[in-house]
All heavy atoms as an XYZ file, in Angstrom:
736
protein
N     -48.598   -110.467    -16.392
C     -47.332   -110.457    -15.751
C     -47.344   -111.278    -14.496
O     -48.292   -111.195    -13.731
C     -47.086   -108.969    -15.348
C     -45.619   -108.788    -14.821
S     -45.409   -107.038    -14.271
C     -44.749   -107.369    -12.689
N     -46.380   -112.193    -14.379
C     -46.276   -113.047    -13.240
C     -45.698   -112.356    -12.035
O     -44.899   -111.365    -12.131
C     -45.542   -114.271    -13.516
O     -44.198   -114.088    -13.621
N     -46.040   -112.745    -10.806
C     -45.521   -112.067     -9.625
C     -44.107   -112.613     -9.338
O     -43.688   -113.707     -9.873
C     -46.417   -112.290     -8.475
C     -46.603   -113.731     -8.102
C     -47.578   -113.928     -6.943
O     -47.312   -113.362     -5.806
O     -48.603   -114.472     -7.148
N     -43.419   -111.863     -8.527
C     -42.051   -112.244     -8.125
C     -42.073   -112.677     -6.616
O     -42.587   -111.843     -5.796
C     -41.045   -111.116     -8.320
O     -41.007   -110.879     -9.751
C     -39.668   -111.582     -7.804
N     -41.604   -113.853     -6.342
C     -41.644   -114.342     -4.932
C     -40.233   -114.422     -4.452
O     -39.405   -115.091     -5.160
C     -42.374   -115.635     -4.885
C     -43.828   -115.444     -5.299
C     -42.187   -116.326     -3.454
C     -44.527   -116.749     -5.581
N     -39.977   -113.809     -3.328
C     -38.631   -113.916     -2.746
C     -38.491   -115.113     -1.807
O     -39.335   -115.255     -0.929
C     -38.242   -112.549     -1.993
C     -38.146   -111.401     -2.942
C     -37.825   -110.112     -2.155
C     -38.093   -108.895     -2.958
N     -37.068   -108.548     -3.898
N     -37.380   -115.874     -1.992
C     -37.150   -116.943     -1.067
C     -35.707   -116.889     -0.562
O     -34.751   -116.542     -1.326
C     -37.275   -118.313     -1.837
C     -38.714   -118.775     -2.167
C     -38.637   -120.081     -3.045
C     -39.578   -118.977     -0.978
N     -35.579   -117.233      0.753
C     -34.178   -117.357      1.187
C     -33.733   -118.802      1.130
O     -34.622   -119.686      1.386
C     -34.111   -116.898      2.669
C     -34.101   -115.301      2.869
C     -33.711   -115.108      4.304
C     -33.621   -113.537      4.532
N     -33.479   -112.597      3.606
N     -32.510   -119.068      0.772
C     -32.081   -120.432      0.712
C     -30.669   -120.489      1.260
O     -29.993   -119.490      1.541
C     -32.013   -120.879     -0.767
N     -30.264   -121.719      1.525
C     -28.896   -121.984      1.981
C     -28.276   -123.036      1.078
O     -28.906   -123.757      0.479
C     -28.884   -122.538      3.339
C     -29.517   -121.676      4.484
C     -29.825   -122.368      5.764
O     -29.765   -123.629      5.730
O     -29.987   -121.676      6.729
N     -26.995   -123.000      1.039
C     -26.289   -124.190      0.318
C     -26.683   -125.491      1.003
O     -26.827   -125.506      2.240
C     -24.765   -124.055      0.409
C     -24.237   -122.907     -0.453
O     -24.766   -122.729     -1.608
O     -23.419   -122.086      0.047
N     -26.946   -126.430      0.186
C     -27.430   -127.725      0.765
C     -26.369   -128.405      1.647
O     -25.254   -128.461      1.334
C     -27.831   -128.675     -0.312
C     -28.484   -129.893      0.184
C     -29.049   -130.853     -0.825
N     -29.748   -130.251     -1.882
C     -29.981   -130.903     -3.139
N     -29.498   -132.050     -3.294
N     -30.688   -130.250     -3.974
N     -26.851   -128.819      2.759
C     -25.987   -129.586      3.688
C     -25.520   -130.886      3.125
O     -26.357   -131.748      2.732
C     -26.696   -129.938      5.039
N     -24.270   -131.020      2.865
C     -23.783   -132.232      2.192
C     -23.943   -133.497      3.063
O     -23.858   -134.581      2.427
C     -22.304   -131.998      1.758
C     -22.148   -131.098      0.631
C     -20.706   -130.792      0.218
O     -19.840   -131.722      0.430
O     -20.447   -129.694     -0.327
N     -23.978   -133.313      4.362
C     -24.079   -134.448      5.248
C     -25.380   -134.959      5.410
O     -25.607   -135.918      6.278
C     -23.346   -134.190      6.571
C     -24.060   -132.965      7.306
O     -24.774   -132.224      6.619
N     -23.756   -132.776      8.627
N     -26.355   -134.473      4.742
C     -27.746   -134.911      4.978
C     -28.422   -135.279      3.618
O     -28.185   -134.695      2.635
C     -28.628   -133.730      5.544
C     -28.229   -133.375      6.923
C     -29.123   -132.453      7.529
C     -28.714   -132.119      8.957
N     -29.398   -131.023      9.614
N     -29.130   -136.394      3.598
C     -29.793   -136.846      2.379
C     -31.215   -136.029      2.325
O     -31.576   -135.454      3.281
C     -29.913   -138.302      2.337
C     -30.776   -138.915      3.327
O     -31.900   -138.371      3.695
N     -30.443   -140.089      3.797
N     -31.707   -136.163      1.153
C     -33.015   -135.399      0.898
C     -34.053   -135.770      1.910
O     -34.778   -134.866      2.330
C     -33.362   -135.750     -0.504
C     -32.079   -135.966     -1.147
C     -31.235   -136.690     -0.136
N     -34.198   -137.004      2.331
C     -35.226   -137.454      3.206
C     -34.950   -136.776      4.583
O     -35.956   -136.321      5.180
C     -35.212   -138.965      3.413
C     -36.283   -139.447      4.367
C     -36.385   -140.983      4.380
N     -36.929   -141.518      3.089
C     -36.462   -142.603      2.479
N     -35.551   -143.314      3.073
N     -37.044   -143.027      1.435
N     -33.716   -136.649      5.041
C     -33.468   -136.000      6.269
C     -33.765   -134.540      6.194
O     -34.439   -133.962      7.184
C     -31.911   -136.146      6.653
C     -31.579   -137.485      7.110
C     -30.003   -137.546      7.255
O     -29.301   -137.414      6.254
N     -29.572   -137.875      8.479
N     -33.486   -133.784      5.051
C     -33.797   -132.392      4.938
C     -35.316   -132.264      5.002
O     -35.788   -131.407      5.718
C     -33.380   -131.917      3.605
C     -31.805   -131.759      3.430
C     -31.524   -131.382      1.990
C     -31.269   -130.792      4.372
N     -36.059   -133.125      4.228
C     -37.560   -132.971      4.310
C     -38.164   -133.173      5.760
O     -39.067   -132.502      6.035
C     -38.211   -133.939      3.280
C     -37.959   -133.472      1.833
C     -38.873   -134.305      0.836
N     -38.318   -135.646      0.795
C     -37.458   -136.024     -0.175
N     -36.928   -135.119     -1.034
N     -37.063   -137.292     -0.246
N     -37.552   -134.106      6.502
C     -37.999   -134.301      7.861
C     -37.700   -133.042      8.694
O     -38.397   -132.952      9.718
C     -37.405   -135.501      8.442
O     -36.025   -135.312      8.800
N     -36.925   -132.197      8.343
C     -36.579   -130.940      9.074
C     -37.311   -129.757      8.518
O     -37.067   -128.629      8.868
C     -35.025   -130.744      9.078
C     -34.253   -131.756      9.775
C     -32.719   -131.605      9.655
O     -32.280   -130.442      9.203
O     -32.000   -132.572      9.954
N     -38.232   -130.085      7.566
C     -39.019   -128.910      7.001
C     -38.307   -128.171      5.946
O     -38.661   -127.092      5.516
N     -37.257   -128.792      5.409
C     -36.447   -128.119      4.294
C     -36.734   -128.922      3.065
O     -37.016   -130.120      3.042
C     -34.944   -128.216      4.688
C     -34.581   -127.373      5.825
C     -33.103   -127.710      6.283
C     -34.789   -125.845      5.612
N     -36.535   -128.173      1.905
C     -36.773   -128.853      0.617
C     -35.495   -128.783     -0.229
O     -34.935   -127.725     -0.403
C     -37.907   -128.083     -0.113
C     -38.434   -128.473     -1.400
C     -39.154   -129.846     -1.289
C     -39.490   -127.529     -1.946
N     -34.989   -129.952     -0.619
C     -33.848   -129.909     -1.471
C     -34.188   -129.309     -2.908
O     -35.234   -129.511     -3.434
C     -33.463   -131.377     -1.735
C     -34.571   -132.182     -1.186
C     -35.463   -131.276     -0.422
N     -33.287   -128.476     -3.401
C     -33.562   -127.814     -4.723
C     -32.245   -127.629     -5.407
O     -31.223   -127.704     -4.833
C     -34.248   -126.561     -4.458
N     -32.344   -127.265     -6.712
C     -31.214   -127.088     -7.540
C     -31.519   -125.779     -8.370
O     -32.579   -125.667     -8.908
C     -30.896   -128.299     -8.437
O     -30.803   -129.349     -7.668
C     -29.634   -128.031     -9.177
N     -30.471   -124.981     -8.467
C     -30.508   -123.813     -9.404
C     -29.618   -124.076    -10.579
O     -28.451   -124.449    -10.314
C     -30.136   -122.498     -8.684
C     -31.166   -122.195     -7.562
C     -30.191   -121.363     -9.694
C     -30.620   -121.015     -6.666
N     -30.033   -123.846    -11.785
C     -29.096   -123.941    -12.949
C     -29.470   -123.052    -13.991
O     -30.606   -122.559    -14.092
C     -29.026   -125.487    -13.403
C     -30.319   -125.997    -14.015
C     -30.557   -125.833    -15.417
C     -31.348   -126.532    -13.175
C     -31.694   -126.241    -15.956
C     -32.474   -126.883    -13.859
C     -32.707   -126.830    -15.169
O     -33.801   -127.217    -15.767
N     -28.552   -122.854    -14.945
C     -28.739   -122.080    -16.081
C     -27.508   -121.802    -16.868
O     -26.423   -122.300    -16.529
N     -27.715   -121.081    -17.968
C     -26.631   -120.807    -18.857
C     -25.471   -120.103    -18.193
O     -25.689   -119.159    -17.433
C     -27.100   -120.027    -20.076
C     -26.233   -120.065    -21.263
C     -26.997   -119.446    -22.413
C     -26.207   -119.735    -23.730
N     -26.965   -119.613    -24.856
N     -24.273   -120.509    -18.284
C     -23.108   -119.880    -17.814
C     -22.810   -120.052    -16.344
O     -22.062   -119.192    -15.647
N     -23.474   -121.037    -15.694
C     -23.236   -121.321    -14.283
C     -23.200   -122.793    -13.996
O     -23.868   -123.548    -14.684
C     -24.254   -120.559    -13.361
C     -25.633   -121.265    -13.355
S     -26.758   -120.582    -12.084
C     -26.198   -121.431    -10.583
N     -22.444   -123.191    -13.006
C     -22.512   -124.546    -12.515
C     -23.862   -124.739    -11.762
O     -24.221   -123.726    -11.070
C     -21.312   -124.913    -11.611
C     -20.025   -124.895    -12.372
O     -19.963   -125.144    -13.564
O     -18.991   -124.618    -11.700
N     -24.477   -125.888    -11.726
C     -25.619   -126.034    -10.996
C     -25.316   -125.835     -9.575
O     -24.260   -126.216     -9.132
C     -26.330   -127.382    -11.320
O     -25.511   -128.432    -10.826
N     -26.277   -125.394     -8.741
C     -26.094   -125.084     -7.352
C     -27.070   -125.864     -6.546
O     -28.303   -125.611     -6.775
C     -26.148   -123.549     -7.105
C     -25.845   -123.121     -5.752
C     -25.800   -121.596     -5.770
C     -25.193   -120.991     -4.538
N     -23.821   -121.373     -4.227
N     -26.652   -126.691     -5.628
C     -27.594   -127.411     -4.786
C     -27.915   -126.619     -3.452
O     -26.963   -126.149     -2.787
C     -26.995   -128.738     -4.350
O     -26.723   -129.576     -5.382
N     -29.228   -126.363     -3.293
C     -29.653   -125.538     -2.200
C     -30.681   -126.239     -1.340
O     -31.238   -127.233     -1.749
C     -30.254   -124.131     -2.678
C     -31.322   -124.393     -3.603
C     -29.022   -123.252     -3.347
C     -32.190   -123.121     -3.950
N     -31.032   -125.633     -0.182
C     -32.155   -126.038      0.455
C     -33.025   -124.888      0.912
O     -32.434   -123.746      1.185
C     -31.750   -126.909      1.805
C     -30.782   -126.098      2.696
C     -30.119   -126.931      3.689
O     -29.736   -128.132      3.413
N     -29.862   -126.553      4.880
N     -34.356   -124.961      0.809
C     -35.296   -123.959      1.078
C     -36.335   -124.411      2.084
O     -36.504   -125.556      2.331
C     -35.980   -123.405     -0.188
C     -36.622   -124.417     -0.911
C     -34.951   -122.660     -1.062
C     -37.280   -124.038     -2.149
N     -36.976   -123.313      2.681
C     -38.073   -123.753      3.624
C     -39.261   -124.311      2.860
O     -39.831   -123.743      1.862
C     -38.512   -122.461      4.296
C     -39.613   -122.706      5.368
O     -40.718   -123.053      5.004
N     -39.276   -122.517      6.654
N     -39.627   -125.551      3.166
C     -40.610   -126.344      2.447
C     -41.936   -125.601      2.449
O     -42.679   -125.528      1.508
C     -40.707   -127.703      2.901
N     -42.324   -125.227      3.700
C     -43.714   -124.658      3.910
C     -43.826   -123.317      3.026
O     -44.796   -123.107      2.317
C     -43.962   -124.323      5.343
C     -45.260   -123.756      5.620
N     -46.416   -124.371      5.411
C     -45.631   -122.478      5.992
C     -47.477   -123.565      5.770
N     -46.971   -122.396      5.994
N     -42.774   -122.476      3.182
C     -42.747   -121.139      2.303
C     -42.915   -121.493      0.760
O     -43.692   -120.833      0.119
C     -41.437   -120.395      2.568
C     -41.490   -119.570      3.730
C     -40.098   -118.838      3.898
O     -39.486   -118.428      2.901
O     -39.750   -118.583      5.050
N     -42.102   -122.406      0.295
C     -42.149   -122.732     -1.033
C     -43.529   -123.276     -1.410
O     -44.125   -123.008     -2.472
C     -41.068   -123.678     -1.525
C     -41.220   -124.123     -2.965
C     -40.887   -123.219     -4.016
C     -41.801   -125.279     -3.286
C     -41.109   -123.513     -5.259
C     -42.031   -125.593     -4.640
C     -41.623   -124.748     -5.651
N     -44.042   -124.269     -0.659
C     -45.384   -124.824     -0.945
C     -46.520   -123.902     -1.073
O     -47.276   -123.950     -1.900
C     -45.727   -125.935      0.049
C     -44.752   -127.188     -0.216
O     -44.474   -127.512     -1.320
N     -44.530   -127.892      0.974
N     -46.519   -122.936     -0.098
C     -47.547   -121.903     -0.017
C     -47.466   -121.071     -1.383
O     -48.477   -120.765     -1.967
C     -47.520   -121.050      1.162
C     -47.786   -121.843      2.330
S     -49.308   -122.766      2.530
C     -50.491   -121.487      2.573
N     -46.234   -120.647     -1.684
C     -46.041   -119.740     -2.910
C     -46.405   -120.546     -4.167
O     -47.033   -120.048     -5.022
C     -44.667   -119.256     -2.927
N     -45.868   -121.801     -4.209
C     -46.077   -122.530     -5.502
C     -47.542   -122.922     -5.716
O     -47.968   -122.949     -6.828
C     -45.244   -123.812     -5.391
C     -45.184   -124.668     -6.597
C     -44.568   -124.091     -7.821
C     -45.657   -125.914     -6.736
C     -44.478   -124.822     -9.009
C     -45.605   -126.691     -7.868
C     -45.033   -126.066     -9.027
N     -48.236   -123.250     -4.676
C     -49.641   -123.634     -4.719
C     -50.452   -122.425     -5.345
O     -51.408   -122.619     -6.115
C     -50.200   -123.936     -3.338
C     -51.553   -124.513     -3.348
C     -51.906   -125.177     -2.040
C     -51.828   -124.176     -0.873
N     -52.301   -124.759      0.373
N     -50.130   -121.194     -4.933
C     -50.910   -119.958     -5.407
C     -50.436   -119.335     -6.682
O     -51.111   -118.552     -7.282
C     -50.891   -118.986     -4.247
C     -51.525   -119.491     -3.003
O     -52.610   -120.187     -3.150
N     -50.948   -119.258     -1.846
N     -49.149   -119.683     -7.092
C     -48.663   -118.997     -8.274
C     -47.567   -119.859     -8.919
O     -46.423   -119.716     -8.791
C     -47.908   -117.674     -7.811
N     -48.080   -120.979     -9.676
C     -47.171   -121.841    -10.334
C     -46.234   -121.239    -11.290
O     -45.162   -121.720    -11.558
C     -47.973   -122.928    -11.018
C     -48.914   -123.749    -10.098
C     -48.498   -125.231    -10.283
C     -49.500   -126.122     -9.510
N     -49.378   -126.130     -8.032
N     -46.647   -120.098    -11.950
C     -45.798   -119.488    -12.988
C     -44.990   -118.275    -12.521
O     -44.528   -117.555    -13.323
C     -46.729   -119.157    -14.160
C     -45.940   -118.946    -15.431
O     -44.965   -119.760    -15.647
O     -46.248   -118.126    -16.223
N     -44.952   -118.195    -11.144
C     -44.167   -116.999    -10.636
C     -42.688   -116.987    -10.966
O     -42.137   -118.052    -11.244
C     -44.374   -116.896     -9.098
N     -42.096   -115.840    -10.844
C     -40.666   -115.794    -10.916
C     -40.162   -115.798     -9.466
O     -40.750   -115.161     -8.498
C     -40.199   -114.422    -11.533
O     -40.634   -114.448    -12.786
C     -38.693   -114.272    -11.485
N     -39.201   -116.559     -9.095
C     -38.641   -116.698     -7.742
C     -37.278   -116.080     -7.670
O     -36.350   -116.489     -8.443
C     -38.535   -118.237     -7.416
C     -39.843   -118.912     -7.216
C     -40.568   -119.403     -8.275
C     -40.491   -118.977     -5.981
C     -41.751   -120.015     -8.217
C     -41.690   -119.598     -5.832
C     -42.371   -120.079     -6.887
O     -43.535   -120.655     -6.796
N     -37.216   -115.144     -6.815
C     -35.917   -114.432     -6.547
C     -35.350   -115.180     -5.333
O     -35.822   -115.102     -4.201
C     -36.021   -112.985     -6.306
C     -34.657   -112.209     -6.210
C     -34.804   -110.785     -5.885
O     -35.314   -110.099     -6.872
O     -34.634   -110.462     -4.742
N     -34.254   -115.985     -5.552
C     -33.701   -116.817     -4.483
C     -32.410   -116.175     -4.018
O     -31.435   -115.859     -4.864
C     -33.463   -118.191     -5.048
C     -34.806   -118.793     -5.535
C     -32.815   -119.091     -3.911
C     -34.642   -120.120     -6.155
N     -32.314   -115.961     -2.762
C     -31.064   -115.399     -2.148
C     -30.412   -116.482     -1.436
O     -30.923   -117.167     -0.582
C     -31.439   -114.290     -1.132
O     -32.244   -113.295     -1.602
N     -29.058   -116.675     -1.796
C     -28.185   -117.697     -1.166
C     -27.072   -116.851     -0.697
O     -26.159   -116.521     -1.487
C     -27.759   -118.815     -2.112
C     -27.012   -119.875     -1.364
C     -28.985   -119.403     -2.924
N     -26.931   -116.555      0.606
C     -25.885   -115.674      1.078
C     -26.028   -114.340      0.462
O     -27.036   -113.754      0.388
N     -24.880   -113.861     -0.245
C     -24.884   -112.637     -0.859
C     -25.380   -112.751     -2.367
O     -25.452   -111.743     -3.067
C     -23.546   -111.994     -0.805
C     -23.122   -111.638      0.616
C     -21.740   -110.884      0.574
C     -21.174   -110.456      1.901
N     -21.995   -110.505      3.062
N     -25.608   -113.953     -2.884
C     -25.936   -114.121     -4.212
C     -27.501   -114.112     -4.370
O     -28.142   -114.487     -3.479
C     -25.453   -115.478     -4.748
C     -23.932   -115.637     -4.752
C     -23.532   -117.110     -5.280
O     -23.774   -118.051     -4.556
O     -23.091   -117.125     -6.522
N     -27.909   -113.473     -5.547
C     -29.303   -113.513     -5.808
C     -29.525   -114.098     -7.233
O     -28.726   -113.885     -8.116
C     -29.881   -112.118     -5.828
C     -30.088   -111.544     -4.493
C     -30.938   -110.285     -4.566
C     -31.177   -109.508     -3.366
N     -31.342   -110.018     -2.130
N     -30.593   -115.027     -7.385
C     -30.820   -115.597     -8.536
C     -32.293   -115.376     -8.960
O     -33.212   -115.569     -8.185
C     -30.631   -117.162     -8.448
C     -29.285   -117.563     -8.105
C     -28.968   -117.786     -6.741
C     -28.182   -117.702     -9.086
C     -27.570   -118.121     -6.333
C     -26.978   -118.069     -8.703
C     -26.626   -118.279     -7.384
N     -32.485   -114.950    -10.134
C     -33.905   -114.772    -10.663
C     -34.243   -115.998    -11.462
O     -33.578   -116.315    -12.488
C     -33.889   -113.485    -11.522
O     -35.313   -113.301    -11.955
N     -35.214   -116.732    -10.990
C     -35.544   -118.100    -11.616
C     -36.987   -118.338    -11.873
O     -37.835   -117.602    -11.289
C     -34.966   -119.190    -10.528
O     -35.776   -119.195     -9.478
C     -33.522   -119.025    -10.270
N     -37.311   -119.403    -12.505
C     -38.542   -119.960    -12.696
C     -38.502   -121.495    -12.217
O     -37.411   -122.065    -12.415
C     -39.047   -119.923    -14.158
C     -39.376   -118.562    -14.632
C     -40.799   -118.220    -14.515
C     -41.181   -116.971    -15.276
N     -42.488   -116.518    -14.910
N     -39.640   -122.043    -11.820
C     -39.623   -123.499    -11.489
C     -39.620   -124.276    -12.821
O     -40.491   -124.091    -13.668
C     -40.910   -123.849    -10.719
C     -40.894   -125.333    -10.567
C     -40.827   -123.218     -9.353
N     -38.570   -124.918    -13.097
C     -38.415   -125.816    -14.319
C     -39.178   -127.054    -14.070
O     -39.959   -127.574    -14.949
C     -36.948   -126.049    -14.544
C     -36.760   -126.868    -15.912
C     -37.099   -126.155    -17.175
O     -37.098   -124.868    -17.244
N     -37.368   -126.900    -18.197
N     -38.948   -127.691    -12.880
C     -39.703   -128.958    -12.593
C     -39.793   -129.088    -11.045
O     -38.875   -128.734    -10.303
C     -38.871   -130.100    -13.049
C     -39.561   -131.405    -12.930
C     -38.741   -132.536    -13.476
O     -37.757   -132.447    -14.257
O     -38.961   -133.694    -13.144
N     -40.939   -129.505    -10.591
C     -41.184   -129.784     -9.221
C     -41.568   -131.230     -9.151
O     -42.569   -131.684     -9.755
C     -42.293   -128.885     -8.622
N     -40.833   -132.051     -8.373
C     -41.118   -133.442     -8.253
C     -42.117   -133.568     -7.101
O     -41.842   -133.077     -5.927
C     -39.856   -134.140     -7.876
C     -39.974   -135.652     -7.735
C     -38.667   -136.370     -7.410
O     -37.642   -135.729     -7.278
N     -38.814   -137.621     -7.017
N     -43.333   -134.122     -7.325
C     -44.404   -134.089     -6.438
C     -44.784   -135.567     -6.163
O     -44.895   -136.344     -6.898
C     -45.610   -133.303     -6.933
C     -45.302   -131.858     -7.138
C     -46.821   -133.491     -5.997
C     -46.220   -131.050     -7.796
N     -44.942   -135.793     -4.818
C     -45.407   -137.146     -4.312
C     -46.944   -137.101     -4.375
O     -47.574   -136.377     -3.627
C     -45.019   -137.413     -2.935
C     -45.315   -138.807     -2.425
C     -44.675   -139.147     -1.040
O     -44.075   -138.204     -0.541
N     -44.778   -140.286     -0.685
N     -47.498   -137.903     -5.356
C     -48.933   -137.713     -5.614
C     -49.798   -138.228     -4.501
O     -50.963   -137.820     -4.383
C     -49.316   -138.359     -6.936
C     -48.746   -137.479     -8.026
C     -47.571   -137.807     -8.715
C     -49.353   -136.309     -8.402
C     -47.058   -136.963     -9.701
C     -48.934   -135.456     -9.342
C     -47.749   -135.876     -9.988
O     -47.235   -135.065    -11.026
N     -49.305   -139.114     -3.694
C     -50.176   -139.698     -2.577
C     -50.548   -138.604     -1.602
O     -51.703   -138.565     -1.066
C     -49.409   -140.824     -1.844
O     -48.200   -140.337     -1.220
N     -49.673   -137.595     -1.226
C     -50.063   -136.572     -0.414
C     -49.764   -135.152     -0.916
O     -49.740   -134.150     -0.219
C     -49.359   -136.741      0.970
C     -47.778   -136.779      0.794
O     -47.320   -136.472     -0.252
N     -47.164   -136.893      1.922
N     -49.474   -134.976     -2.254
C     -49.181   -133.759     -2.888
C     -47.964   -133.006     -2.313
O     -47.811   -131.812     -2.515
C     -50.367   -132.853     -2.839
C     -51.177   -132.793     -4.057
O     -50.762   -133.530     -5.062
N     -52.329   -132.198     -4.183
N     -47.021   -133.709     -1.661
C     -45.889   -133.015     -1.037
C     -44.874   -132.781     -2.160
O     -44.674   -133.671     -2.947
C     -45.242   -133.897      0.012
N     -44.232   -131.678     -2.175
C     -43.146   -131.392     -3.145
C     -41.941   -132.007     -2.523
O     -41.620   -131.825     -1.316
C     -42.896   -129.896     -3.321
C     -41.782   -129.681     -4.265
C     -44.225   -129.208     -3.841
N     -41.202   -132.818     -3.362
C     -40.049   -133.578     -2.918
C     -38.770   -132.914     -3.285
O     -37.784   -132.996     -2.586
C     -40.067   -135.060     -3.433
C     -41.214   -135.894     -3.080
C     -41.095   -137.226     -3.837
C     -41.376   -136.098     -1.611
N     -38.788   -132.240     -4.447
C     -37.508   -131.703     -4.928
C     -37.937   -130.629     -5.984
O     -39.012   -130.765     -6.690
C     -36.637   -132.724     -5.643
C     -35.378   -132.400     -5.961
O     -35.047   -131.139     -6.132
N     -34.439   -133.293     -5.942
N     -37.200   -129.552     -6.130
C     -37.402   -128.545     -7.044
C     -36.211   -128.224     -7.912
O     -35.111   -128.122     -7.396
C     -37.968   -127.274     -6.384
C     -38.375   -126.157     -7.427
C     -39.055   -127.472     -5.417
N     -36.444   -127.964     -9.199
C     -35.411   -127.450    -10.079
C     -35.775   -126.147    -10.531
O     -36.792   -125.907    -11.136
C     -35.169   -128.439    -11.276
C     -34.511   -129.665    -10.905
C     -34.418   -130.576    -12.112
O     -34.451   -130.096    -13.265
O     -34.103   -131.811    -11.904
N     -34.864   -125.102    -10.223
C     -35.166   -123.688    -10.669
C     -34.180   -123.501    -11.764
O     -32.997   -123.782    -11.708
C     -34.766   -122.801     -9.535
C     -35.671   -122.783     -8.400
C     -35.298   -123.497     -7.202
C     -36.941   -122.127     -8.366
C     -36.153   -123.543     -6.126
C     -37.780   -122.229     -7.352
C     -37.384   -122.982     -6.186
N     -34.651   -122.775    -12.857
C     -33.887   -122.406    -13.985
C     -33.748   -120.816    -14.008
O     -34.728   -120.247    -13.790
C     -34.511   -122.883    -15.267
C     -33.600   -122.664    -16.391
C     -34.044   -123.410    -17.654
C     -33.066   -123.245    -18.850
N     -33.596   -123.816    -20.045
N     -32.527   -120.362    -14.222
C     -32.315   -118.915    -14.341
C     -33.188   -118.333    -15.498
O     -33.391   -118.930    -16.499
C     -30.889   -118.596    -14.570
C     -29.920   -118.904    -13.506
C     -28.460   -118.502    -14.032
C     -30.255   -118.195    -12.242
N     -33.678   -117.073    -15.258
C     -34.368   -116.414    -16.328
C     -33.603   -115.276    -16.813
O     -32.741   -114.743    -16.158
C     -35.827   -115.886    -15.897
C     -36.736   -117.097    -15.753
C     -35.798   -115.113    -14.671
């Protein structure tokens, strides 16, 4: 059984590009799944990196305001020169 990790997220700031978000310690991410429009969010990069490093197959419960999404990491875009996560796609489970 995989563990469940809770993450708080916010709707992604439309006025900032991904590089600006990352410089502020935030990670651009997307949630998608059957029966929903994809949702662009931003999460704390350090929190996600620590969780992802220790439990790649975990279930992530993501809270965005009053909404909760139970997800798995579908894809994490990683910069191989420094192992930094650049972007994450979460898929509903």
